Structure formats: structure tokens, C-alpha cells
RONUMAR-208063 format. One record per residue (C-alpha): residue in one letter; residue number from 1; x, y, z. Coordinates in steps of 0.2 Angstrom, whole numbers, plus 2048, in hexadecimal, padded with zeros to 3 digits. Example, Ala and Ser with C-alpha at 12.3 -4.5 7.8 and 13.67 -1.06 7.14 Angstrom:
% residues 2
{code:a&pos:1&X:83E&Y:7EA&Z:827}
{code:s&pos:2&X:844&Y:7FB&Z:824}
//
This chain:
% residues 331
{code:x&pos:1&X:800&Y:800&Z:800}
{code:x&pos:2&X:807&Y:811&Z:7FB}
{code:x&pos:3&X:80C&Y:81C&Z:809}
{code:x&pos:4&X:802&Y:82D&Z:80C}
{code:x&pos:5&X:80A&Y:83C&Z:811}
{code:x&pos:6&X:802&Y:84A&Z:81A}
{code:x&pos:7&X:800&Y:85A&Z:810}
{code:x&pos:8&X:803&Y:865&Z:81F}
{code:x&pos:9&X:812&Y:85D&Z:827}
{code:x&pos:10&X:819&Y:851&Z:819}
{code:x&pos:11&X:819&Y:843&Z:826}
{code:x&pos:12&X:814&Y:832&Z:823}
{code:x&pos:13&X:802&Y:82F&Z:828}
{code:x&pos:14&X:7FD&Y:81F&Z:831}
{code:x&pos:15&X:7EA&Y:823&Z:831}
{code:x&pos:16&X:7DE&Y:830&Z:82C}
{code:x&pos:17&X:7CD&Y:830&Z:833}
{code:x&pos:18&X:7BF&Y:83C&Z:82F}
{code:x&pos:19&X:7B5&Y:844&Z:83E}
{code:x&pos:20&X:7A5&Y:84C&Z:83A}
{code:x&pos:21&X:7A1&Y:85E&Z:842}
{code:x&pos:22&X:791&Y:868&Z:841}
{code:x&pos:23&X:79B&Y:874&Z:835}
{code:x&pos:24&X:7A3&Y:867&Z:82A}
{code:x&pos:25&X:7B0&Y:858&Z:82B}
{code:x&pos:26&X:7C1&Y:858&Z:833}
{code:x&pos:27&X:7D0&Y:84C&Z:830}
{code:x&pos:28&X:7D8&Y:844&Z:83F}
{code:x&pos:29&X:7EA&Y:840&Z:838}
{code:x&pos:30&X:7F5&Y:834&Z:842}
{code:x&pos:31&X:807&Y:832&Z:840}
{code:x&pos:32&X:80B&Y:824&Z:84D}
{code:x&pos:33&X:803&Y:814&Z:852}
{code:x&pos:34&X:80A&Y:816&Z:864}
{code:x&pos:35&X:805&Y:827&Z:868}
{code:x&pos:36&X:7F8&Y:833&Z:864}
{code:x&pos:37&X:7FF&Y:843&Z:86B}
{code:x&pos:38&X:805&Y:84A&Z:85B}
{code:x&pos:39&X:7F5&Y:846&Z:851}
{code:x&pos:40&X:7EF&Y:855&Z:846}
{code:x&pos:41&X:7DD&Y:85B&Z:844}
{code:x&pos:42&X:7D9&Y:865&Z:834}
{code:x&pos:43&X:7CA&Y:86A&Z:82C}
{code:x&pos:44&X:7C7&Y:85F&Z:81C}
{code:x&pos:45&X:7C5&Y:86E&Z:810}
{code:x&pos:46&X:7D4&Y:876&Z:818}
{code:x&pos:47&X:7DE&Y:866&Z:815}
{code:x&pos:48&X:7D9&Y:865&Z:803}
{code:x&pos:49&X:7DD&Y:877&Z:800}
{code:x&pos:50&X:7EF&Y:876&Z:806}
{code:x&pos:51&X:7FD&Y:877&Z:7FA}
{code:x&pos:52&X:80F&Y:871&Z:7FB}
{code:x&pos:53&X:815&Y:883&Z:7FE}
{code:x&pos:54&X:80D&Y:883&Z:810}
{code:x&pos:55&X:816&Y:873&Z:815}
{code:x&pos:56&X:827&Y:878&Z:80E}
{code:x&pos:57&X:826&Y:889&Z:817}
{code:x&pos:58&X:81D&Y:886&Z:827}
{code:x&pos:59&X:815&Y:874&Z:829}
{code:x&pos:60&X:825&Y:86A&Z:82B}
{code:x&pos:61&X:829&Y:874&Z:83B}
{code:x&pos:62&X:819&Y:86D&Z:843}
{code:x&pos:63&X:820&Y:85C&Z:848}
{code:x&pos:64&X:831&Y:864&Z:84D}
{code:x&pos:65&X:828&Y:871&Z:858}
{code:x&pos:66&X:81D&Y:863&Z:860}
{code:x&pos:67&X:82B&Y:857&Z:863}
{code:x&pos:68&X:834&Y:865&Z:86D}
{code:x&pos:69&X:823&Y:86B&Z:876}
{code:x&pos:70&X:825&Y:87C&Z:86E}
{code:x&pos:71&X:812&Y:87B&Z:867}
{code:x&pos:72&X:803&Y:872&Z:86D}
{code:x&pos:73&X:7F6&Y:86D&Z:860}
{code:x&pos:74&X:7ED&Y:860&Z:86B}
{code:x&pos:75&X:7DB&Y:860&Z:867}
{code:x&pos:76&X:7DC&Y:870&Z:85D}
{code:x&pos:77&X:7D5&Y:870&Z:84B}
{code:x&pos:78&X:7DE&Y:878&Z:83D}
{code:x&pos:79&X:7D5&Y:882&Z:831}
{code:x&pos:80&X:7D5&Y:88F&Z:823}
{code:x&pos:81&X:7C8&Y:89C&Z:824}
{code:x&pos:82&X:7C8&Y:89F&Z:812}
{code:x&pos:83&X:7C2&Y:88D&Z:80E}
{code:x&pos:84&X:7B7&Y:889&Z:81D}
{code:x&pos:85&X:7AE&Y:891&Z:82B}
{code:x&pos:86&X:7AF&Y:888&Z:83C}
{code:x&pos:87&X:7A4&Y:889&Z:84B}
{code:x&pos:88&X:7A8&Y:895&Z:85A}
{code:x&pos:89&X:7B4&Y:88E&Z:867}
{code:x&pos:90&X:7C6&Y:88F&Z:86C}
{code:x&pos:91&X:7CC&Y:87E&Z:866}
{code:x&pos:92&X:7CE&Y:885&Z:854}
{code:x&pos:93&X:7DF&Y:88C&Z:84D}
{code:x&pos:94&X:7E0&Y:894&Z:83C}
{code:x&pos:95&X:7EF&Y:892&Z:830}
{code:x&pos:96&X:7F4&Y:8A4&Z:833}
{code:x&pos:97&X:7F4&Y:8A1&Z:846}
{code:x&pos:98&X:7FE&Y:891&Z:843}
{code:x&pos:99&X:80A&Y:89A&Z:839}
{code:x&pos:100&X:80C&Y:8A7&Z:848}
{code:x&pos:101&X:80F&Y:899&Z:854}
{code:x&pos:102&X:81D&Y:891&Z:849}
{code:x&pos:103&X:825&Y:8A1&Z:847}
{code:x&pos:104&X:827&Y:8A4&Z:859}
{code:x&pos:105&X:82E&Y:893&Z:85E}
{code:x&pos:106&X:83F&Y:89A&Z:861}
{code:x&pos:107&X:851&Y:896&Z:85A}
{code:x&pos:108&X:853&Y:887&Z:850}
{code:x&pos:109&X:85E&Y:880&Z:842}
{code:x&pos:110&X:85A&Y:889&Z:832}
{code:x&pos:111&X:869&Y:889&Z:826}
{code:x&pos:112&X:871&Y:879&Z:81F}
{code:x&pos:113&X:881&Y:87D&Z:82A}
{code:x&pos:114&X:876&Y:87F&Z:83A}
{code:x&pos:115&X:86C&Y:86E&Z:836}
{code:x&pos:116&X:87E&Y:866&Z:833}
{code:x&pos:117&X:885&Y:86C&Z:843}
{code:x&pos:118&X:875&Y:869&Z:84E}
{code:x&pos:119&X:874&Y:857&Z:847}
{code:x&pos:120&X:886&Y:854&Z:84A}
{code:x&pos:121&X:886&Y:85A&Z:85B}
{code:x&pos:122&X:877&Y:84F&Z:85F}
{code:x&pos:123&X:881&Y:840&Z:859}
{code:x&pos:124&X:890&Y:845&Z:864}
{code:x&pos:125&X:885&Y:847&Z:873}
{code:x&pos:126&X:87D&Y:836&Z:870}
{code:x&pos:127&X:88D&Y:82C&Z:871}
{code:x&pos:128&X:892&Y:827&Z:882}
{code:x&pos:129&X:8A5&Y:826&Z:87F}
{code:x&pos:130&X:8B0&Y:82B&Z:870}
{code:x&pos:131&X:8B0&Y:81D&Z:863}
{code:x&pos:132&X:8A0&Y:815&Z:868}
{code:x&pos:133&X:897&Y:80D&Z:85A}
{code:x&pos:134&X:887&Y:817&Z:856}
{code:x&pos:135&X:878&Y:80E&Z:84F}
{code:x&pos:136&X:86D&Y:81A&Z:845}
{code:x&pos:137&X:85D&Y:810&Z:848}
{code:x&pos:138&X:860&Y:812&Z:85B}
{code:x&pos:139&X:864&Y:824&Z:85A}
{code:x&pos:140&X:855&Y:827&Z:84F}
{code:x&pos:141&X:849&Y:821&Z:85C}
{code:x&pos:142&X:850&Y:82E&Z:868}
{code:x&pos:143&X:852&Y:83C&Z:85B}
{code:x&pos:144&X:847&Y:83A&Z:84D}
{code:x&pos:145&X:849&Y:846&Z:83E}
{code:x&pos:146&X:83C&Y:852&Z:845}
{code:x&pos:147&X:847&Y:854&Z:855}
{code:x&pos:148&X:855&Y:85A&Z:84A}
{code:x&pos:149&X:84A&Y:866&Z:840}
{code:x&pos:150&X:84B&Y:85C&Z:830}
{code:x&pos:151&X:83C&Y:85B&Z:824}
{code:x&pos:152&X:83D&Y:848&Z:821}
{code:x&pos:153&X:848&Y:839&Z:823}
{code:x&pos:154&X:84F&Y:83C&Z:812}
{code:x&pos:155&X:856&Y:84D&Z:818}
{code:x&pos:156&X:85D&Y:845&Z:828}
{code:x&pos:157&X:865&Y:838&Z:81D}
{code:x&pos:158&X:86D&Y:845&Z:812}
{code:x&pos:159&X:877&Y:84C&Z:820}
{code:x&pos:160&X:87D&Y:83B&Z:826}
{code:x&pos:161&X:884&Y:838&Z:814}
{code:x&pos:162&X:88C&Y:84A&Z:817}
{code:x&pos:163&X:895&Y:844&Z:827}
{code:x&pos:164&X:89C&Y:836&Z:81E}
{code:x&pos:165&X:8A2&Y:840&Z:810}
{code:x&pos:166&X:8AA&Y:84C&Z:81B}
{code:x&pos:167&X:8B3&Y:83E&Z:825}
{code:x&pos:168&X:8A9&Y:841&Z:835}
{code:x&pos:169&X:8A3&Y:82F&Z:836}
{code:x&pos:170&X:8AC&Y:81F&Z:831}
{code:x&pos:171&X:8AB&Y:80C&Z:833}
{code:x&pos:172&X:898&Y:80C&Z:82D}
{code:x&pos:173&X:88D&Y:7FE&Z:829}
{code:x&pos:174&X:883&Y:802&Z:81A}
{code:x&pos:175&X:871&Y:7FE&Z:818}
{code:x&pos:176&X:865&Y:802&Z:808}
{code:x&pos:177&X:86D&Y:80F&Z:7FC}
{code:x&pos:178&X:87D&Y:80E&Z:805}
{code:x&pos:179&X:875&Y:816&Z:814}
{code:x&pos:180&X:881&Y:816&Z:823}
{code:x&pos:181&X:877&Y:80D&Z:831}
{code:x&pos:182&X:885&Y:80B&Z:83E}
{code:x&pos:183&X:895&Y:816&Z:83F}
{code:x&pos:184&X:8A2&Y:81E&Z:84B}
{code:x&pos:185&X:8A6&Y:830&Z:84C}
{code:x&pos:186&X:8B7&Y:832&Z:845}
{code:x&pos:187&X:8C6&Y:83B&Z:84D}
{code:x&pos:188&X:8C2&Y:84A&Z:841}
{code:x&pos:189&X:8B0&Y:849&Z:845}
{code:x&pos:190&X:8B4&Y:84A&Z:858}
{code:x&pos:191&X:8BF&Y:859&Z:855}
{code:x&pos:192&X:8B1&Y:862&Z:84B}
{code:x&pos:193&X:8A5&Y:85E&Z:859}
{code:x&pos:194&X:8B1&Y:865&Z:866}
{code:x&pos:195&X:8B3&Y:875&Z:85C}
{code:x&pos:196&X:89F&Y:876&Z:85B}
{code:x&pos:197&X:89D&Y:874&Z:86D}
{code:x&pos:198&X:8A7&Y:885&Z:870}
{code:x&pos:199&X:89B&Y:88E&Z:864}
{code:x&pos:200&X:88C&Y:898&Z:86A}
{code:x&pos:201&X:87F&Y:88C&Z:863}
{code:x&pos:202&X:886&Y:87E&Z:86F}
{code:x&pos:203&X:88A&Y:88A&Z:87D}
{code:x&pos:204&X:882&Y:888&Z:88E}
{code:x&pos:205&X:886&Y:89B&Z:892}
{code:x&pos:206&X:87A&Y:8A9&Z:892}
{code:x&pos:207&X:880&Y:8BA&Z:891}
{code:x&pos:208&X:877&Y:8C7&Z:89C}
{code:x&pos:209&X:876&Y:8D9&Z:898}
{code:x&pos:210&X:86F&Y:8E4&Z:8A6}
{code:x&pos:211&X:872&Y:8F3&Z:8B1}
{code:x&pos:212&X:87F&Y:8F0&Z:8BE}
{code:x&pos:213&X:876&Y:8FC&Z:8CA}
{code:x&pos:214&X:876&Y:8F7&Z:8DD}
{code:x&pos:215&X:862&Y:8F6&Z:8DC}
{code:x&pos:216&X:863&Y:8E8&Z:8CF}
{code:x&pos:217&X:86C&Y:8DB&Z:8DA}
{code:x&pos:218&X:85B&Y:8D1&Z:8DC}
{code:x&pos:219&X:858&Y:8D2&Z:8CA}
{code:x&pos:220&X:869&Y:8CB&Z:8C7}
{code:x&pos:221&X:867&Y:8BC&Z:8D2}
{code:x&pos:222&X:856&Y:8B9&Z:8CA}
{code:x&pos:223&X:85E&Y:8B8&Z:8B8}
{code:x&pos:224&X:86C&Y:8AE&Z:8BF}
{code:x&pos:225&X:860&Y:8A1&Z:8C7}
{code:x&pos:226&X:855&Y:8A0&Z:8B8}
{code:x&pos:227&X:865&Y:89C&Z:8AD}
{code:x&pos:228&X:86B&Y:88F&Z:8BA}
{code:x&pos:229&X:85A&Y:886&Z:8BB}
{code:x&pos:230&X:859&Y:884&Z:8A8}
{code:x&pos:231&X:86B&Y:87D&Z:8A7}
{code:x&pos:232&X:874&Y:88E&Z:8A1}
{code:x&pos:233&X:881&Y:898&Z:8A9}
{code:x&pos:234&X:87E&Y:8AB&Z:8AA}
{code:x&pos:235&X:88D&Y:8B5&Z:8A4}
{code:x&pos:236&X:88C&Y:8C7&Z:8AB}
{code:x&pos:237&X:89C&Y:8D1&Z:8A6}
{code:x&pos:238&X:89F&Y:8D9&Z:8B7}
{code:x&pos:239&X:8A1&Y:8C9&Z:8BE}
{code:x&pos:240&X:8AC&Y:8C2&Z:8B1}
{code:x&pos:241&X:8BF&Y:8C0&Z:8B2}
{code:x&pos:242&X:8C8&Y:8C4&Z:8A2}
{code:x&pos:243&X:8D9&Y:8C6&Z:89C}
{code:x&pos:244&X:8E2&Y:8D6&Z:8A2}
{code:x&pos:245&X:8E6&Y:8DC&Z:890}
{code:x&pos:246&X:8D4&Y:8DB&Z:88B}
{code:x&pos:247&X:8C8&Y:8EA&Z:88D}
{code:x&pos:248&X:8B7&Y:8E7&Z:894}
{code:x&pos:249&X:8AF&Y:8EA&Z:883}
{code:x&pos:250&X:8BA&Y:8DC&Z:87B}
{code:x&pos:251&X:8B5&Y:8D1&Z:889}
{code:x&pos:252&X:8A2&Y:8D4&Z:887}
{code:x&pos:253&X:8A4&Y:8D1&Z:874}
{code:x&pos:254&X:8AD&Y:8C1&Z:877}
{code:x&pos:255&X:8A1&Y:8BA&Z:884}
{code:x&pos:256&X:891&Y:8BF&Z:879}
{code:x&pos:257&X:898&Y:8B5&Z:86B}
{code:x&pos:258&X:89B&Y:8A6&Z:876}
{code:x&pos:259&X:889&Y:8A7&Z:87D}
{code:x&pos:260&X:879&Y:89C&Z:877}
{code:x&pos:261&X:86E&Y:8AB&Z:87B}
{code:x&pos:262&X:86D&Y:8BB&Z:884}
{code:x&pos:263&X:862&Y:8C3&Z:891}
{code:x&pos:264&X:861&Y:8D6&Z:890}
{code:x&pos:265&X:858&Y:8DF&Z:89F}
{code:x&pos:266&X:854&Y:8F1&Z:89A}
{code:x&pos:267&X:850&Y:8F7&Z:8AC}
{code:x&pos:268&X:859&Y:908&Z:8AE}
{code:x&pos:269&X:85B&Y:909&Z:89B}
{code:x&pos:270&X:86E&Y:907&Z:89A}
{code:x&pos:271&X:876&Y:90A&Z:889}
{code:x&pos:272&X:881&Y:8FB&Z:88B}
{code:x&pos:273&X:872&Y:8F0&Z:88C}
{code:x&pos:274&X:86B&Y:8F6&Z:87B}
{code:x&pos:275&X:87C&Y:8F4&Z:873}
{code:x&pos:276&X:87F&Y:8E2&Z:879}
{code:x&pos:277&X:86D&Y:8DD&Z:875}
{code:x&pos:278&X:870&Y:8E4&Z:863}
{code:x&pos:279&X:881&Y:8DC&Z:861}
{code:x&pos:280&X:87A&Y:8CB&Z:867}
{code:x&pos:281&X:86B&Y:8CD&Z:85B}
{code:x&pos:282&X:876&Y:8D1&Z:84C}
{code:x&pos:283&X:880&Y:8C1&Z:84F}
{code:x&pos:284&X:870&Y:8B7&Z:84F}
{code:x&pos:285&X:870&Y:8B3&Z:861}
{code:x&pos:286&X:85F&Y:8B3&Z:869}
{code:x&pos:287&X:85B&Y:8C1&Z:875}
{code:x&pos:288&X:84E&Y:8C1&Z:884}
{code:x&pos:289&X:848&Y:8D3&Z:888}
{code:x&pos:290&X:844&Y:8D6&Z:89A}
{code:x&pos:291&X:840&Y:8E6&Z:8A3}
{code:x&pos:292&X:838&Y:8EB&Z:8B3}
{code:x&pos:293&X:826&Y:8F0&Z:8B1}
{code:x&pos:294&X:829&Y:902&Z:8B8}
{code:x&pos:295&X:836&Y:905&Z:8AA}
{code:x&pos:296&X:82D&Y:8FD&Z:89C}
{code:x&pos:297&X:827&Y:90E&Z:895}
{code:x&pos:298&X:839&Y:915&Z:894}
{code:x&pos:299&X:83F&Y:908&Z:888}
{code:x&pos:300&X:846&Y:90F&Z:878}
{code:x&pos:301&X:83C&Y:90E&Z:868}
{code:x&pos:302&X:847&Y:902&Z:85F}
{code:x&pos:303&X:844&Y:8F4&Z:86C}
{code:x&pos:304&X:832&Y:8F7&Z:870}
{code:x&pos:305&X:82C&Y:8EB&Z:862}
{code:x&pos:306&X:835&Y:8DC&Z:86A}
{code:x&pos:307&X:82B&Y:8D2&Z:877}
{code:x&pos:308&X:831&Y:8D6&Z:889}
{code:x&pos:309&X:82F&Y:8CD&Z:899}
{code:x&pos:310&X:827&Y:8DB&Z:8A4}
{code:x&pos:311&X:82A&Y:8D7&Z:8B7}
{code:x&pos:312&X:825&Y:8DE&Z:8C7}
{code:x&pos:313&X:830&Y:8D3&Z:8D3}
{code:x&pos:314&X:840&Y:8C8&Z:8D1}
{code:x&pos:315&X:836&Y:8B9&Z:8D4}
{code:x&pos:316&X:82A&Y:8BD&Z:8C5}
{code:x&pos:317&X:839&Y:8C0&Z:8BA}
{code:x&pos:318&X:841&Y:8B0&Z:8BF}
{code:x&pos:319&X:832&Y:8A6&Z:8BB}
{code:x&pos:320&X:82E&Y:8AE&Z:8AB}
{code:x&pos:321&X:840&Y:8AC&Z:8A5}
{code:x&pos:322&X:841&Y:89A&Z:8A9}
{code:x&pos:323&X:830&Y:898&Z:89E}
{code:x&pos:324&X:838&Y:8A2&Z:890}
{code:x&pos:325&X:849&Y:899&Z:890}
{code:x&pos:326&X:840&Y:888&Z:890}
{code:x&pos:327&X:834&Y:88C&Z:882}
{code:x&pos:328&X:83F&Y:897&Z:877}
{code:x&pos:329&X:851&Y:892&Z:87A}
{code:x&pos:330&X:851&Y:87F&Z:87F}
{code:x&pos:331&X:84F&Y:875&Z:870}
//
């Protein structure tokens, strides 16, 4: 029997069941025989009207975001208001709303280089010791293609072949189409991975830009605690020890480049915070914006369009930072 693939996500469909509603029919699409947590519900007219362009630009991200718990479509019915009307209720989500959700899932591999490096780091972390035999089937159970932000297995396999051509894996046992099914990371691959782990994408450091005023002590401790409880180390430049020949600006630039993300607190409106946030953003490093509620109206116009965590107490700041880091930074 020929496999059917979802027009929305391009995933292999296990089952497609029609559910009748008062306003029309809905497809319940299943992708797994073991679990229904990532089932999709979509209006039948909406499904029929979907084109490949939507899947290529948006739909493929749905299983990736679901795997990492960055979106929740449980019991929500996807629909396109241009082709069908639905009854009133809050369990519907339009295609435009779905696009907005996917646009806000936070940092993830986008370019070929980012996908290559992200996948290789996952293999590096999977091995228990250097030279361990990695069985691709076992690895895939833990890290399916959607966990690595690939569109399908074929795209994932392309990067496996790329590792082999670069000499980063060796000793492979081939399966169909000479697919490497088991292999070890080579010495060259381990060195490449070691260098990758020193870059910002693999870093466990968060650069914190903030006022150093005395009344910010509790805010500082809240930020450091939020970082610590999510597995990151806060780098605040006035606490750093840097080489005597380095200026504080040189140290700041170097530490931002080494950080996975930046927290910028605009309370007291310090110019250095604006500069450091802009510098990080220019490097493609994610920035989380925070500000005490009493100072929100003083923000400069060029940052007001960014969503800020507005807080009244250090406890609130810590809680909201943890939620933001877990939803937006941790893949």
C-alpha cells in the first residue's frame, strides 16, 4: 500500500479519520501507532486547499516545535477562514495564528551550516565515550528527524552522508543505498565537535547586560538564579576576571561572542545595555529583554517593539525568566 504524506507537515500518515462537526467535517491525522499526542485536527476544506508552499515554509516546523514542547495543538482544530467557517469556540486556530506561533518558537537551526553543526553536536553528546560505536537506528529513537529540525528522514540522511564525506565518521556499516547505519566519530570529527562546543551555539553561558547600581542587587541575583536553574551560567562583566591587557570593552565583546543568549535589563536606561543588546542581536545571538515596570515608559523608541518582561519584584522576574528561557532558548 502506497504511503500517504500529510499535506501540512509532510509526515507519513498512519491513519486519517473523518470527524463530523455541525459546521462540516474535520480530519484527525495520526502519525504514530503508539501515541496520539502529536495528532493533528484540521478542517477538511482547509486540508484540501493546502498547497506545498505552506508546508515548505511553515508546516514542516510543526512536528519539530511539538517535539520540543514549544507549541501545543492538542485538541485544537486548524482551519482557514477563507475556505470554511467554524463554530464559535476557543479550540480553533487559523492558519495565520499557526504561522505566528511557529514564528515565535525561538532560536533553531535554519541554515545548512547550523543544521550540520546541530546534528553533529547531538551525535557527539550521544556517545558515552570517544570511539563508541553509534547505531543510527538507536540514535533515531531518541532523536528523530524532527528533534533536529529536519523536514524528513531524507534530509537527515543527507547530513549523515555529509559527515562521511568530510571524514567526521568512519568504520560505518552500510544499509540500503549505502546508508551508514553504524559508525564511530573519527579523530577529525571529535576535534571539530570540540571546536563547536566552544562557540555560542553550544555555549552554556548567558551574557547579562544591566545597570550596576546598588539598588539592582536583588535583580542581579534573580537573573543569576534563573540562569542557574535552567542550566546556564550568567556572565556579568563587572564580576569577570579578564586579562590585564584587555579593556573592559574588549572583554565584553569577547564574552558576548561566547554566549548562547543575552539577558538585557533596561532598568535605569544605561547606554551600555542598549549597545550590548544591539551587538548581540547583530551577531544573531538571542536577546531576552527585561525592565522594571516603573521604568517601562522610559525605554528608547528603537527597543519598544521588542517584547519585554515587565516585572514588579525580583521573584516575578526570576519566574518569568525561567519560563522564557525554557520556552525560547532550550531546544
